[in-house]
TIDRENMAR-982335 format. One record per residue: residue in one letter; x, y, z of N, C-alpha, C in turn. Coordinates in steps of 0.001 Angstrom, whole numbers, plus 500000, padded with zeros to 6 digits. Example, Ala and Ser with C-alpha at 12.3 -4.5 7.8 and 13.67 -1.06 7.14 Angstrom:
<rs>
A513190494310507800512300495500507800513200496700507800 S512850497750507080513670498940507140512900500030507870 
</rs>
This chain:
<rs>
X064688368858279422064799368378278051063654367421277707 X063374366529278651062307365555278429060967366253278259 X060721367306279062059468368048278967059340368741277618 X060467369267277104060444369932275799060071368959274694 X060610367761274795060301366734273787058818366396273831 X058290366266275065056858365962275216056020367071274591 X056408368324274841055669369466274299055733369465272775 X056946369214272233057123369196270777056289368112270106 X056074367028270804055242365950270264053764366245270475 X053440366785271666052039366984272035051353368056271190 X052055369153270911051429370264270184050994369854268774 X051900369303267938051435368895266600050400367778266642 X050514366893267642049520365818267768048140366392268045 X048077367366268928046793368008269251046231368759268044 X047118369423267296046672370153266111046106369206265055 X046782368088264873046307367090263902044962366521264349 X044847366239265658043592365705266185042460366709266017 X042726367985266298041704369016266136041286369158264670 X042284369099263776041982369194262343041122368017261894 X041445366843262415040656365659262053039226365777262586 X039066366196263834037733366332264420036906367369263662 X037562368435263207036862369432262394036420368802261070 X037288367975260505036937367267259273035757366331259473 X035727365645260613034601364760260927033311365575261033 X033400366728261681032218367594261786031737368022260396 X032659368476259566032290368924258224031676367790257407 X032163366589257627031713365426256871030359364893257346 X029895365364258502028648364835259064027673365935259488 X027923367157259043027047368265259417025680368121258748 X024708368730259351023328368650258879023093369716257813 X022839369291256573022578370231255491021374369742254686 X020865370626253834019782370232252934020327369333251834 X019449368531251278019863367667250182020244368537248991 X021321368183248279021733368983247117020587369158246119 X020551370310245476019480370591244524019623369722243281 X018489369352242738018472368498241542019211369163240384 X019073370483240262019737371201239169021248371069239265 X021779371175240481023221371034240672023688369631240286 X022952368621240733023336367250240408023283367007238901 X022267367564238242022137367388236792023293368044236062 X023667369247236489024771369960235848026090369212236022 X026313368691237210027579368007237458027601366630236801 X026441365999236669026374364755235914026725365016234454 X026197366084233899026497366415232506027996366626232306 X028628367323233234030083367524233147030827366194233199 X030362365271234027031052363993234172030863363105232936 X029674363145232330029457362397231087030348362977229986 X030476364292229973031347364918228979032798364512229198 X033181364329230473034548363843230741034747362471230121 X033751361601230229033847360276229613034040360389228109 X033268361274227471033368361447226023034738362004225650 X035191362997226399036485363628226095037652362679226305 X037467361685227154038547360741227479038220359335226979 X037526359283225854037073358006225299038217357019225098 X039312357472224528040433356559224260040970355971225550 X041096356813226573041613356352227861040689355315228493 X039397355591228503038499354671229223038299353372228443 X038362353434227113038214352205226335039414351277226500 X040530351838226930041709351001227181041604350254228499 X040616350632229317040385349965230599039286348928230403 X039650347668230448038681346600230143037935346115231381 X038176346735232535037538346313233780036022346209233615 X035461345005233609034019344862233345033141345522234399 X033624345636235643032805346249236680032557347729236400 X033543348416235847033360349829235519032370349991234374 X032484349109233386031555349184232256030160348727232656 X030052347858233656028731347517234200028079348759234807 X028863349603235462028305350827236030027746351728234935 X028431351808233799027907352594232684026694351902232063 X026699350578232047025546349812231570024317350125232429 X024492350121233741023385350446234645022979351912234503 X023961352778234279023664354195234061022782354378232839 X023119353689231750022304353801230533020887353272230776 X020757352190231523019431351648231822018572352647232588 X019245353539233331018531354560234099018249355797233246 X019293356279232561019216357589231902018869357535230425 X019153356388229789018948356232228342019725357297227553 X020875357658228073021743358637227411022455357949226244 X022202358427225036022771357788223853024290357910223800 X024837358889224485026304359004224528026909357844225316 X026249357460226396026689356289227167026526355027226331 X025412354940225597025175353781224729026282353652223692 X026728354794223159027796354766222170029106354256222742 X029420354664223945030635354175224603030539352676224872 X029378352231225327029182350806225597029338349981224317 X028794350476223221028894349749221961030350349604221536 X031137350645221707032555350578221359033293349603222282 X032895349574223542033490348612224482033181347181224041 X031921346924223670031537345581223218032303345191221958 X032484346138221058033198345850219813034656345488220075 X035253346178221036036665345913221366036825344651222205 X035780344275222914035849343133223828034696342179223520 X034709341644222300033595340813221834033379339585222713 X034438339151223389034332337935224196033580338160225494 X033339339430225862032751339712227171031357339092227311 X030588339059226224029227338521226291029207336996226384 X030357336372226163030451334910226278031388334493227412 X031669335420228308032629335159229373031917334984230709 X032705334780231754032143334647233105031508335952233588 X031833337065232880031286338367233257029992338696232513 X029538337820231633028365338101230805027125338520231606 X026853337924232785025640338323233528025625339793233942 X026783340451233955026795341884234246025993342658233206 X025999342146231980025361342836230862024151342052230348 X023476341405231284022274340605230994022577339405230105 X023815338942230131024198337756229375023872336482230140 X024164335367229524023803334067230088024705333674231250 X024106333111232278024867332613233429025551331286233086 X026626331015233812027326329739233698027361329105235091 X026309328445235438026145327946236796027089326797237129 X027688326178236143028551325023236400030037325385236443 X030328326659236636031728327083236744032393326430237955 X033694326188237816034478325627238919035505326657239376 X036264326309240392037301327198240915038331327547239852 X038532326665238897039517326909237843039191328183237065 X037912328491236897037487329638236093037825330976236743 X038109330972238035038441332223238730039859332196239301 X040612331207238901041976331052239426042821332281239114 X043515332788240123044417333913239937043773335281240046 X042460335340240151041774336625240273041769337099241726 X041654338414241955041507338905243333040311338260244020 X040386338129245340039351337427246101037958337980245839 X037842339308245685036514339900245490035978339605244089 X036846339541243083036390339173241742035919337720241701 X036579336868242471036128335477242571034713335420243136 X034447336255244132033113336308244737032092336884243762 X032483337920243014031568338506242027031131337460240999 X032107336742240450031813335776239385030937334642239917 X031255334170241102030427333147241761028992333633241913 X028823334888242357027491335428242603026743335717241300 X027429336304240334026789336650239069026265335416238341 X027006334323238458026652333110237734025895332094238588 X025680332428239872025061331462240800025801330125240723 X027140330227240691027992329046240510028398328480241863 X027562327632242414027793327100243757029068326268243854 X029513325720242733030733324916242747031950325710243166 X031990326978242814033120327830243202033171327966244718 X032016328150245325031947328281246789032418326996247470 X032044325863246935032442324585247535033945324359247437 X034546324821246359035957324547246117036892325614246689 X036373326822246891037214327916247381036662328450248700 X037286328120249821036805328601251125036708330120251210 X037617330837250522037605332302250631036346332889250009 X035770332204249031034514332663248437033369332451249424 X033351331300250054032312331026251061032420331998252233 X033639332341252624033838333262253746033245334638253462 X033224335027252200032694336346251840031169336405251918 X030554335307252261029114335295252515028791335483253996 X029816335742254806029627335898256249029821337354256651 X029204337751257759029204339164258159030561339656258636 X031432338756259106032688339202259712033899339003258809 X033682338746257521034819338489256625035824339634256646 X035355340859256498036257342017256419036797342449257779 X036354341787258849036872342093260179038120341274260497 X038474340356259611039677339547259826040926340396259634 X041994340008260289043238340779260243043765340951258825 X043574339948257976044103340014256614043337340984255725 X042142341393256149041304342225255287040832343512255943 X040999343620257247040485344769257984041054346088257465 X042301346070257041042987347296256621042668347678255170 X041901346872254456041588347149253057040317348000252993 X040413349265252598039264350172252701038045349741251898 X038268349069250754037145348699249896036639347282250156 X037140346612251184036736345230251431035227345118251626 X034658345968252460033232345853252781032356346201251588 X032746347236250825031945347591249650032012346485248601 X033181345892248404033298344778247468032435343597247928 X032485343310249224031709342182249733030215342422249544 X029767343640249861028345343955249702027925343876248238 X028823344268247348028518344181245925028260342731245523 X029116341829246003028926340416245711027629339880246305 X027349340248247546026115339804248199024905340325247427 X024998341551246938023885342121246184023676341399244856 X024757340943244239024607340155243015023880338835243304 X024202338217244439023496336989244826021998337259244939 X021654338417245522020250338791245678019603339076244324 X020267339896243483019681340292242207019511339112241252 X020472338193241284020406337044240379019557335905240957 X019028336127242151018125335153242804018766333763242893 X020006333755243373020737332484243480020162331579244565 X019636332189245614019076331387246697020108330722247576 X021361331230247556022430330621248335022314330913249829 X021915332129250167021985332584251556020599332757252166 X020322331973253176019043332135253874019032333407254704 X020220333840255139020312335044255975020849336229255180 X020531336320253894021104337356253040020734338760253521 X019524338943254047019129340267254553019989340654255752 X020233339695256629021068339959257815022482340348257400 X023054339622256439024415339917255983024459341297255327 X023503341573254442023471342863253747023359344022254733 X022463343900255682022251344988256634023465345197257534 X024140344126257892025347344239258702026438344973257928 X026602344637256661027608345301255829027242346766255612 X025971347043255434025535348438255284025854349248256538 X025664348656257704025999349361258952027497349634259039 X028304348676258625029747348887258614030119350044257687 X029489350103256527029786351166255560029343352517256108 X028221352559256793027778353808257413028805354311258428 X029335353407259227030365353783260197031608354316259485 X031997353660258411033162354105257647032946355499257076 X031739355775256594031467357094256025031493358187257091 X031100357858258286031124358843259374032552359239259724 X033437358262259826034770358511260385035890358636259364 X035718358084258188036758358186257159036414359366256257 X037078360496256468036693361748255824037388361973254486 X038140361003254010038848361142252725037868360933251577 X037601361979250821036678361853249693037467361391248464 X037920360153248552038635359511247455037734358409246895 X038273357586246031037485356582245321036578355770246236 X037123355273247350036343354376248206035171355106248863 X035288356401249074034188357201249625032999357166248666 X033277357394247376032226357327246365031612355934246316 X032472354922246422031996353542246358031080353219247528 X031391353737248700030551353498249880029161354115249695 X029132355375249250027841356028249038027039355280247978 X027697354926246878027017354222245792026426352904246266 X027183352137247030026693350823247450025504350935248395 X025483351945249239024303352143250092023079352469249242 X023283353287248208022162353687247358021557352501246620 X022402351674246023021875350641245127021521349342245847 X021776349274247159021417348051247895020255348282248853 X019491349334248619018274349532249401018438350333250672 X019610350949250872019830351738252090019887353229251782 X019158353656250768019188355043250322018806356017251438 X017856355640252275017395356546253336018460356804254390 X019484355963254452020537356142255451021663357041254954 X021628357406253677022681358247253106022428359693253491 X023389360289254164023253361674254613023438362641253435 X022642363712253374022797364692252287024213365245252175 X024894365395253304026243365961253274027212365043252537 X026976363736252563027868362819251847027714362992250344 X026486363218249891026272363505248477026945364829248116 X026790365821248988027400367131248735028920367027248707 X029477366204249578030924365996249578031394365453248226 X030657364504247696031005363959246382030945365059245330 X029883365848245330029749366935244360030872367950244497 X031225368270245731032263369283245979033647368835245532 X033839367532245372035159367022245007035267366643243537 X034281367047242756034431366903241308035533367853240849 X036412367379239987037521368191239505037079369087238356 X037919370045238010037556371045237006037201370436235663 X037845369322235316037590368724234001036328367872233973 X035654367737235116034391367014235164034474365620235756 X035691365129235999035848363793236555036116363814238053 X036312362636238603036712362468239990037995361638240022 X038755361777241096040003361031241200040155360341242538 X041364359896242798041651359115244006042674359809244888 X042751361151244753043675361930245566043058363300245805 X043111363767247059042585365082247418043715365901248026 X044096366970247360045211367807247809044845368575249081 X045784368588250036045615369348251272046616370489251376 X047882370188251095048952371187251174049745371125249882 X049745372226249120050428372263247840051915372540247969 X052612372432246823054048372736246774054401373252245389 X055598373806245255056039374368243976056321373292242936 X056434372052243356056784370967242437055569370447241666 X054387370900242035053181370376241397052584369212242159 X053380368606243018052878367537243879052497368131245229 X051555367513245895051121368043247183050854366915248160 X050777367284249425050407366336250463048887366280250519 X048354365073250522046902364990250535046382363613250879 X045062363505250875044401362225251141044505361325249917 X044747360061250179044854359061249120044388357726249686 X044399356656248884044061355342249445044983354933250579 X046171355528250638047135355221251714047020356207252868 X045890356809253049045585357817254065046209359151253667 X047543359311253828048238360531253420049404360159252522 X049572360920251458050708360674250577050941361908249723 X052009361888248942052291362946247982051698362551246634 X051061363499245972050480363179244679049890364390243997 X049121364142242936048449365192242176046985364812241991 X046135365798242010044731365552241723044571365275240229 X043945364166239900043779363785238502042551362892238373 X041699363198237415040499362395237203040864361026236651 X040088360012237041040286358680236490038933358016236253 X038958356980235442037731356291235039037069355581236214 X037862354996237091037329354201238191036424355039239082 X036917356200239513036117357055240392034972357720239635 X035237358143238403034222358873237643033046357978237267 X033307356715236915032216355793236578031275355623237767 X031843355554238971031019355410240170030164356651240397 X030759357828240173030022359073240379028905359231239345 X029172358859238099028158358950237047026970358054237388 X027249356834237801026181355902238194025411356453239393 X026142356971240383025521357499241598024574358650241291 X025037359629240512024204360794240219023012360414239345 X023213359494238413022101359024237588021045358336238457 X021488357530239397020568356849240315019782357854241137 X020479358848241689019821359848242539018802360665241752 X019180361092240551018259361893239753017041361086239325 X017248359810239048016128358963238661015187358735239843 X015750358597241039014917358375242220014100359593242583 X014537360777242114013803362008242420012802362366241342 X012866361676240200011976362028239088010608361355239224 
</rs>
């Protein structure tokens, strides 16, 4: 009886392990870089998704997503993106006078205190500190200062958060772009985080939101040469029929419309559906890649 139980456990475990190893191979195989024409066509589909879902995306006030479209417009000069940005500014007139203003080339507020970021997620606190070169926030909030160190995301409280390293690198990159001068070892920190993200891309085969974020952060922080062509192809292959990207990849379907698949929780039941968060990252990524090839 005991042997039967061992066999019943061992067989599915081996099958799952083999399936995962095959996924790792597929995710890291050597292929040619995707053709520029393919990237251009899929970028066009994704911009059209933004236009078709204008009401939905304008209801999302997340400044980081709109910063990605702001950067996309600076690269592509697509008037459709400019139109969406203008509507966002009209609906959120306070954004240009807020702590997020430097995202859109607005004025920094270097004298911000911890009070200005109270209640925000730890990574948003770091973003605002970095965007504004507000050293007072770092002095008053230890968690902000900790995000300037290479091992922040290796702590037990953050290790399990898939986007911790990409968020941290984003903040570090803002410190660099805004020339805050806070970190003497900023290159060391950036390169360490980039290496962590490379490892994550090798072994985490779920092409969900955080996968796109990892590729994007390597591209825009100077590590473009380390991005494998297959990772770009994986992103392209996971564009949905309507032109967007989502945070769930179906593996096994069912009659209920829900399926078992990859999600931020590793495996869960859900439906494939495009969303603004993933699509904004893909639009920025493809615009960056096409501009770098022109």
